[in-house]
C-alpha positions as CSV (number, residue, x, y, z in Angstrom):
1,M,15.8,14.4,-9.3
2,S,12.1,13.3,-9.0
3,R,9.2,15.6,-9.7
4,P,7.0,17.0,-6.9
5,L,4.2,14.6,-6.0
6,A,0.9,15.2,-7.7
7,P,-2.2,15.1,-5.5
8,M,-3.0,11.5,-6.8
9,G,0.6,10.6,-6.1
10,R,0.2,11.7,-2.5
11,L,-3.0,9.7,-2.2
12,F,-1.2,6.6,-3.5
13,A,1.7,7.2,-1.1
14,V,-0.7,7.4,1.9
15,A,-2.5,4.3,0.7
16,A,0.7,2.4,0.4
17,L,1.9,3.4,3.8
18,L,-1.5,2.6,5.4
19,E,-1.6,-0.8,3.7
20,A,1.9,-1.7,4.9
21,F,1.2,-0.5,8.4
22,T,-1.9,-2.6,8.8
23,W,-0.1,-5.6,7.3
24,L,2.5,-5.2,10.0
25,G,-0.2,-4.9,12.7
26,L,-1.9,-8.0,11.3
27,L,1.4,-10.0,11.3
28,V,2.1,-9.0,14.9
29,G,-1.5,-9.9,15.8
30,M,-1.1,-13.4,14.2
31,Y,2.1,-13.9,16.0
32,L,0.4,-13.1,19.3
33,K,-2.6,-15.3,18.4
34,Y,-0.6,-18.4,17.4
35,G,2.5,-17.7,19.5
36,P,3.1,-18.0,23.2
37,A,0.5,-15.3,24.2
38,A,-2.5,-17.0,22.5
39,N,-4.3,-13.7,22.4
40,D,-6.4,-12.9,19.3
41,L,-7.1,-9.2,20.1
42,G,-4.5,-8.0,17.5
43,V,-6.1,-10.0,14.7
44,K,-9.6,-8.8,15.7
45,I,-8.3,-5.2,15.5
46,F,-6.0,-5.3,12.5
47,G,-7.9,-7.8,10.4
48,P,-10.7,-5.5,9.5
49,L,-8.4,-2.5,9.4
50,H,-6.2,-4.3,6.9
51,G,-9.2,-5.3,4.9
52,F,-10.2,-1.7,4.6
53,A,-6.6,-0.5,3.9
54,F,-6.2,-3.2,1.2
55,L,-9.4,-2.1,-0.6
56,F,-8.4,1.6,-0.2
57,Y,-5.0,0.8,-1.7
58,V,-6.6,-1.0,-4.7
59,V,-9.0,1.9,-5.4
60,A,-6.2,4.5,-4.9
61,T,-3.9,2.5,-7.3
62,A,-6.6,2.3,-10.0
63,L,-7.4,6.0,-9.7
64,T,-3.8,7.1,-9.6
65,A,-2.9,4.9,-12.6
66,L,-5.7,6.4,-14.6
67,R,-5.1,10.0,-13.6
68,L,-1.3,9.9,-13.9
69,R,-1.4,7.7,-17.0
70,W,0.8,4.9,-15.7
71,P,2.0,2.3,-18.1
72,W,0.3,-1.1,-17.8
73,W,3.3,-2.7,-16.1
74,A,3.3,-0.1,-13.3
75,T,-0.4,-0.6,-12.6
76,L,0.1,-4.4,-12.5
77,L,3.1,-4.1,-10.2
78,A,1.3,-1.8,-7.8
79,L,-1.7,-4.2,-7.6
80,L,0.6,-7.2,-7.1
81,A,2.6,-5.4,-4.4
82,A,-0.5,-5.4,-2.1
83,V,-0.4,-9.2,-1.8
84,P,2.9,-10.0,0.0
85,P,3.4,-8.2,3.3
86,L,5.1,-4.7,3.4
87,V,5.9,-4.5,-0.4
88,T,3.8,-1.4,-1.0
89,V,6.2,1.0,0.7
90,P,9.4,0.1,-1.3
91,L,7.3,0.1,-4.5
92,E,6.0,3.6,-3.6
93,M,9.5,4.8,-2.9
94,W,10.7,3.4,-6.3
95,F,7.7,4.9,-8.1
96,R,8.5,8.2,-6.5
97,R,12.1,8.0,-7.5
98,I,11.3,7.2,-11.2
99,G,8.7,10.0,-11.3
100,L,5.5,8.0,-11.6
101,L,3.9,9.9,-8.7
102,G,4.5,13.3,-10.1
103,H,2.7,15.3,-12.7
104,R,3.1,13.7,-16.1
105,A,4.4,15.9,-19.0
């Protein structure tokens, strides 16, 4: 059973969800822009939102890694997870399951 989330673990979980949600919005926006609709409104909205969410995720990852004393591999994986679309959520779920988002003993 996993530990309860630490406050920094909750911050990381929120950042991971926000980053994935804005990635999804940007992907839909790109489909609408380059697909049959040829409408770039989705990209205009979700492009800047995703940029902010990405930076927020990187900062939250760094702070969480320092505060919860993550091993180097966990920090590297968390940072790499922000690059491909929608990977931050399964990574957050795995980190939660193995106890990296809870209070460290």
